[in-house]
FIDO-681363 format. One record per residue (C-alpha): residue in three letters; z, x, y. Coordinates in steps of 0.001 Angstrom, whole numbers, padded with zeros to 6 digits, always signed. Last residue first. Layout:
ALAZXY/...
END
This chain:
GLU-008202-129668-027513/ILE-010994-130479-029345/VAL-014581-129086-028773/GLU-016577-131688-026870/GLU-019948-132209-027875/ALA-022818-131567-025535/SER-024767-130372-028971/GLY-026064-127322-031184/ASN-023662-124606-029302/VAL-020684-126025-028198/GLU-020264-127471-024224/LYS-016935-126680-023215/LEU-017668-124653-019856/LEU-020095-127332-018855/GLU-018021-129705-019289/GLN-015334-128191-017715/VAL-018010-127235-014376/GLN-018594-130901-014086/LYS-014927-132189-014529/LYS-014310-129669-011381/VAL-017146-130630-009349/ARG-015438-132289-006522/ARG-012027-130910-006629/SER-014164-127420-005592/VAL-013610-124703-007805/THR-011830-121363-008521/VAL-012910-120208-012436/TYR-010513-117799-014236/LEU-012296-117288-017655/THR-010526-116311-020607/ASP-012733-114140-023031/GLY-012243-114387-026630/ALA-016091-115179-026994/GLN-017634-113164-025041/ILE-019566-113937-021494/ALA-022119-111366-020649/THR-021883-109970-017250/GLN-025184-108824-015083/GLY-024686-111033-011630/TYR-020951-109820-011394/PRO-017362-110281-013179/THR-014019-107842-011982/ILE-012707-107847-015272/ILE-008867-107906-016231/ASP-007905-106259-019591/GLY-006012-107745-022132/ASP-008432-107641-024531/ARG-010744-109335-022034/ILE-009797-111185-018899/ILE-012338-112540-016478/ALA-012326-112963-012532/ASN-013904-114813-010126/ILE-016117-117508-011597/LEU-017372-119611-008878/ALA-017437-123313-008643/LYS-018992-124386-004933/ASP-022378-125523-005377/PRO-023111-126648-009525/LEU-022652-123394-011789/ASP-025865-123170-014319/MET-025166-119562-015853/ASN-027578-117197-015719/GLU-026423-114890-012980/LEU-022881-114964-015028/LYS-025436-113843-018240/GLU-024900-115571-021312/GLY-023446-113881-024732/VAL-021023-117181-024697/ILE-021639-119873-022926/ARG-022929-122302-025762/ASN-018941-122309-027319/ASN-019097-121718-030415/GLU-017116-118623-030631/SER-014429-119259-028473/VAL-013861-119156-024568/ASP-010525-119494-023275/PHE-010929-121649-019889/GLU-008415-121145-016581/ILE-008948-123602-013743/ILE-008380-122661-010103/GLU-008395-124896-007046/VAL-010131-126408-004004/ASN-009597-129011-001330/ALA-006864-127202-000081/LYS-003809-128014+002186/GLY-002020-130771-000089/ILE-003970-129322-002624/SER-001656-126087-003023/ILE-003444-123372-004619/LEU-002576-121538-006963/GLU-003279-124625-009644/LEU-003884-122390-012345/SER-005955-125774-014040/HIS-005620-125281-017893/VAL-008655-125844-020155/PRO-008085-125533-023249/ASN-010384-124399-026767/SER-007791-124859-029271/LEU-008931-122466-032391/LYS-009288-123744-035983/ASP-007014-123289-038332/SER-005863-126207-039594/VAL-003601-127260-042016/LEU-003681-129877-044938/SER-003781-126877-047618/LEU-001144-129392-049925/LYS+000852-126261-049946/GLU+000274-125658-046437/ALA+001427-128558-045353/LEU+004515-128762-047856/TRP+005244-125620-045878/THR+005524-127086-042796/ILE+006981-129885-043297/THR+009803-128345-044597/SER+012373-127828-042559/GLY+012515-131195-041132/GLN+012357-133025-044314/ILE+015530-131584-045642/LEU+017856-130432-042697/ALA+015689-132954-040372/SER+016500-135739-042757/THR+019988-134928-044014/LEU+021593-134649-040341/VAL+019975-138039-039894/ILE+021139-139459-042670/PHE+024784-138291-042019/PHE+024672-139351-038677/VAL+023783-143197-039696/ILE+026162-143174-042622/ASN+028922-142602-039564/PHE+028045-144960-037341/ILE+027294-148166-039989/LEU+030810-147245-041065/GLN+032052-147407-038045/SER+030030-150607-037022/ASN+031991-152548-040111/GLU+032935-155311-038044/VAL+030095-155261-035440/GLY+031862-155419-032157/ALA+028567-155512-030282/LEU+028611-151955-028331/MET+029984-150872-031519/PRO+026625-152500-033526/PHE+024559-150566-030695/ILE+025982-147225-031068/SER+023431-147073-034588/LEU+020585-147237-032377/VAL+021265-144948-030513/ILE+021918-142654-033829/PRO+018642-144232-034971/VAL+017021-143014-032244/ALA+018024-139314-032317/GLY+016502-138616-035035/ARG+014973-139474-038259/LEU+011678-138112-039491/GLY+009082-139584-041515/SER+007249-136700-042352/TRP+007148-136595-046066/SER+005233-139832-046419/LEU+002733-138608-044403/LEU+002391-134919-046027/VAL+002020-137521-049777/LYS-000393-139580-047785/GLU-002342-136950-047055/LYS-002556-135124-050466/ASN-002969-138688-051363/THR-006273-138970-049322/TYR-006078-141356-046496/ARG-009086-143133-045501/PHE-007839-147127-044139/PHE-007327-150334-046385/VAL-004304-149269-048363/LEU-002746-147072-045406/SER+000689-149630-045195/LEU+001250-150302-049090/TYR+001175-145853-049368/VAL+003643-145451-046669/ALA+005959-147757-047349/ILE+005894-146841-050839/PRO+006019-143731-049530/ARG+009161-144558-047196/ALA+010797-146457-049564/LEU+010766-144242-052718/PHE+011575-140609-052115/MET+013123-140156-048291/LEU+014278-143082-048093/ILE+016209-143602-051516/LEU+016888-139815-051061/SER+018781-140733-047583/ILE+020530-143715-049143/LEU+022025-141571-051488/ILE+022955-138492-049968/GLY+024596-141076-047591/LYS+026790-142614-049868/TRP+027757-139299-051343/MET+028826-138017-047963/ILE+030289-140606-046370/ASP+032663-141435-049692/ALA+033253-137162-050394/THR+034297-136942-046050/PHE+031921-135018-043543/VAL+031578-138337-041242/GLU+035279-138769-040401/SER+036591-135285-040553/PRO+032747-134440-038080/PHE+034073-137003-035313/VAL+030970-137374-033797/PHE+030169-138227-029692/LEU+030350-134521-028912/GLY+027311-134022-031390/LEU+025487-137196-030041/ILE+026125-135691-026561/VAL+025075-132195-027719/PHE+021848-133770-029055/MET+021042-135872-026023/LEU+021555-132936-023910/ILE+020131-130428-025164/GLN+016957-133053-026373/ALA+016722-133719-022590/MET+016640-130322-021150/TRP+013703-129408-023547/GLY+012035-132785-021901/PHE+012820-130913-018598/GLY+011242-127878-019681/GLU+008126-129396-020975/ASN+007946-132081-018250/PHE+007828-129042-015308/ARG+005127-127347-017689/LEU+002907-130316-018157/ILE+003502-131401-014964/SER+002469-127933-013211/TYR-000870-127844-015290/ARG-001932-131410-014725/TYR-001292-130814-010857/ALA-005456-132693-009752/LEU-004576-135090-013019/GLU-007811-136001-014921/SER-007066-138677-016871/ASN-005524-138238-020639/GLY-001935-136544-019770/ILE-001662-139911-017421/VAL-002733-142849-020000/VAL-000885-140559-022133/ALA+002304-141352-020220/THR+001736-144871-019936/ILE+001284-145523-023155/TYR+004678-144052-024029/VAL+006577-145162-021604/ALA+005341-148803-022208/LEU+006540-148600-025653/LEU+009979-146998-025280/GLY+010567-150049-022813/SER+009754-152376-024932/ALA+009664-156013-022942/GLN+012872-158172-021695/VAL+010793-158407-018299/LEU+013488-156310-016981/SER+013332-153733-019344/SER+009773-153585-018591/ILE+009891-152539-015294/SER+012964-149942-016167/TYR+010646-148005-018783/SER+007817-148141-016469/LEU+010047-146619-013591/LEU+011067-144244-015268/ALA+008206-143072-017143/PHE+006337-143730-012949/ALA+009269-141490-011461/ILE+008427-138626-013850/ALA+005054-138147-012175/PHE+006517-138356-009194/LEU+008470-135174-010120/PRO+006363-133621-011246/TYR+003708-133702-008542/LEU+006506-132884-005774/GLY+006374-129312-006864/SER+003220-128948-005623/SER+004995-129439-002145/ASP+003669-131299+001027/LEU+002112-134080-001153/ASN-001101-135593-000673/ILE-001722-139032-002313/ARG-005007-139689-003894/ASN-004530-138118-007074/LEU-000723-138759-008163/SER-001290-141886-007062/PHE-004486-143129-008914/SER-002850-141776-012400/SER+000575-143701-011684/ILE-001131-146771-010942/TYR-003725-146328-014116/GLY-000173-145641-016342/LEU+001880-148195-014823/LEU-000686-150553-015418/LEU-001271-149369-018793/GLY+002514-149543-019673/VAL+003205-152773-018272/ILE+000244-154318-020387/ALA+001938-152478-023606/GLY+005680-153021-022887/ALA+004151-157306-022525/GLY+002721-157248-025785/MET+005024-155335-028007/GLN+008091-156730-026390/TRP+006006-160171-026088/PHE+005152-159749-030404/PHE+009070-159186-031413/LEU+010097-162317-028745/MET+008003-164642-030305/ILE+009220-163964-033726/THR+013334-163823-032138/GLY+012511-167592-030952/LEU+011136-168348-033595/ILE+014273-166922-036131/SER+016344-169472-033369/SER+019910-167694-033965/SER+022879-169646-034233/ASP+026422-168559-034592/GLU+026634-165242-032820/THR+027833-162237-034151/LEU+026082-161369-037391/LEU+023007-162786-036417/GLN+022758-161292-032999/ILE+023207-157711-034728/PHE+020253-158829-036982/THR+018168-159413-034240/ILE+019447-156511-032121/THR+018766-154137-034591/LEU+015113-155603-036030/PHE+013368-155470-032284/VAL+015107-152218-031631/ALA+013468-150574-035103/MET+010100-152862-034360/PRO+009842-151412-030925/ASP+010883-148066-031460/ASN+007247-147696-034126/THR+004792-147065-030806/GLY+005361-143422-030211/SER+006781-141934-034010/GLU+004082-143451-035067/ALA+001351-142432-032438/GLU+002975-138595-032973/LEU+002681-139083-036888/THR-001250-139869-036850/ALA-001945-137874-034311/GLY-000703-135095-036611/LEU-002236-135856-039423/LYS-005625-136115-037972/ASN-005434-133243-035940/ARG-004345-131278-039303/ILE-001149-129399-039345/ASN-001339-126139-036954/LYS+002413-126677-036012/GLY+003289-125839-032668/LYS+004666-128668-032001/LEU+004916-130882-034901/VAL+009089-130038-035043/ALA+009408-131284-031782/PHE+007452-134098-031171/VAL+008650-135484-034762/ALA+012418-135173-033964/ALA+012485-136754-030452/ALA+009632-139220-031916/ASP+011412-140428-033814/THR+010479-142469-037618/SER+011754-146000-038004/GLY+013774-147314-040533/VAL+016890-146069-040201/ILE+018538-148580-037349/SER+016787-151423-039367/GLY+017786-150641-043285/VAL+021413-150317-041693/LEU+021069-153907-039909/PHE+019765-155176-043319/ALA+023181-153719-045183/GLU+025152-155289-042471/LEU+023282-159052-042891/TRP+023963-158606-046206/SER+027636-158068-046450/VAL+028638-154694-047033/ASP+029136-152511-050127/LEU+027936-149507-048984/ILE+025619-148789-051736/PHE+025242-152492-052892/LYS+024283-153238-049787/ALA+022246-150230-048729/LEU+019969-150792-051943/LEU+018269-153735-050935/ALA+018839-152448-046535/VAL+016539-149176-047453/MET+013824-151341-049270/SER+014226-154040-045910/SER+014295-151450-043540/THR+011630-149335-044997/LEU+008726-152489-045715/LEU+009346-153632-041937/VAL+009081-150134-040373/GLY+005644-149815-041817/LEU+004577-152890-041388/THR+005001-152279-037855/ALA+004719-148379-037013/LEU+002634-148091-039897/THR+000473-150746-038646/ILE+000425-149239-035466/SER-000774-145685-037128/PRO-003465-146997-039519/ALA-005032-148538-036292/LEU-004893-146168-033852/VAL-005635-142852-035833/LYS-009437-142685-034105/LYS-007653-143755-031018/MET-005370-140150-030721/ALA-007262-138000-031114/GLY-009984-138219-028302/TRP-006383-139963-026592/LYS-005007-136223-027218/THR-001278-136604-027003/GLN+000242-133859-024825/MET+001405-136296-021944/GLY+002983-138825-024275/GLY+005185-136339-025656/GLU+006574-135368-022290/PHE+006882-139190-021882/LEU+008495-139538-025157/ILE+011320-137336-024667/ILE+012072-138463-020915/VAL+012461-141473-021906/LEU+014338-140724-025272/SER+016970-138835-022735/MET+017308-141616-020668/VAL+018026-143987-023483/GLY+020587-141535-025438/ILE+022392-141055-021707/LEU+022521-144631-021397/GLN+023861-144748-025206/ALA+026093-141712-024783/LEU+027802-143555-021588/GLU+028467-146652-023945/ALA+029526-145200-026691/ASN+032644-143469-024289/ASN+034119-141128-026945/PHE+034081-138050-025872/TYR+037053-134784-026025/ILE+035847-131658-024639/ILE+037308-128588-025516/ASN+038891-128960-029441/LEU+037431-125710-031060/GLY+035726-128650-033731/ASP+037252-132171-034295/SER+037450-132868-030292/GLY+034432-131809-029344/VAL+033265-127707-028962/SER+031701-127122-032365/MET+030365-131078-032793/GLY+028019-130710-029739/VAL+026807-127270-031116/MET+026530-128206-034613/ILE+024469-131549-032866/PHE+021952-128963-030735/LEU+021984-127027-033927/VAL+020707-129735-036304/LEU+017632-130574-032950/SER+016482-127456-033130/PRO+015199-128015-036603/VAL+015895-125343-039767/GLY+013599-122535-040698/LEU+015922-120470-039833/ARG+013747-118285-038260/SER+012340-121203-036160/SER+015821-122173-035231/PHE+017419-118715-034217/LYS+016248-118577-031108/THR+016119-122046-029947/VAL+020417-121265-030435/LEU+019950-119489-027206/VAL+018959-122567-024972/SER+022252-124465-026607/SER+024767-122151-026044/VAL+023594-121658-022517/LEU+023397-125261-022001/LEU+027247-125671-023117/LEU+028339-122746-021533/ALA+026689-123875-017935/ILE+028166-126744-018839/LEU+031768-125714-019678/PHE+031374-123513-016457/ILE+030662-127012-014318/ASN+033557-128674-016076/GLN+035571-125763-014880/ASN+034747-126276-011400/SER+035066-129806-011440/GLN+038892-129268-012916/LEU+039686-126689-010603/VAL+038279-129109-007801/GLU+040799-131482-008575/GLN+043692-129280-008906/ILE+043152-128702-005749/MET+043167-131726-004324/
END
């Protein structure tokens, strides 16, 4: 009994050390110009059996489970941050990249992987399918906080959030062809359309249901609302999976619907999801690092083959797929170059490369090692140079955001009012206007202004200045009306893009 308790305490201590070290390495991520996912993987590899030999982990089923659960959390957090106004403008090219682009990329990688890896055609196409899609976790992590133009950022986020169904479909199809005597081609094609369509429908339904529930159900504690939202994300994935639809697509769509709805506790939910998303990233990449045996991956044979396939993927397959997929859409050559270079590979390919192991595919270990090396190469080379390339191509934006955040200092379960925060930019119509002249509705009051780091107590003669941060107490009934008034810009009522 005592031995079991001591072992449990040791495991808790190791988990705490891994979490502390993983959080600390994010501090060096931006300074080194290396994506944090690479550092998380290195933390896992360093304490694994081929490193310090502190933790031995080779459970493929558990690694897959943790990977999928983490992807659900990361996709939900990324989808909540996605602005529908920007996304709908690039929806058609994004879906084209997520379907035709993945198919073209997978095919070109497979054609050359056949000879590089000396495997069968089906195994070569399996490798191509696994690395054919961009990764939402990697894309969201790299683009977060960057000032890449809205159009390109929205395209990359929408593509990475919606291309998992194609990658999963192709991977499972080729695994079935390798492990089963017969498989219906028509049946697999119909399955793909079912996965996409049913996943989208489930995502939309759960998105509207969850938005309605979050606004209508008064919970006793504000901390329960973020958990309630996460529960709908897991529900969206599980329901879709049970009907053989795309669970990851459903989660992303559910998150987009919730994130673009008027939510009572938006700020609390977003902040919780951000922290939980980081936790999921750390857990997933550390576990995947533990699952890897560096002595098997970093061999001369695996490394030169992996580098060759990575170069083909980065400089041939992805660019050709992007240019062909976007031939009928209005993107400049510079934008296509950046989209080609931003096709990051991350957790999804690694998780998918575990599938052949679980299915007993003959060269599954070789496939996993190659895919893992390709992901590392993509993250190190592409992930660390996206911002630099965007600046060189003059595809960065210095446009200031104009957010309206709810501070939620008062529990809606107890009262029917909120405090919202608004950053005033120079093109807002209210700049220069005195508070006594503002046409604020009843039950709305500006009760504090932050100007140049100082707090100003507002009165009737106080004039709004660009750069001010306003704190406004509003009734839920007039919240939307106040937000629209604050966001009006000079010359039109068009909202500033957040």
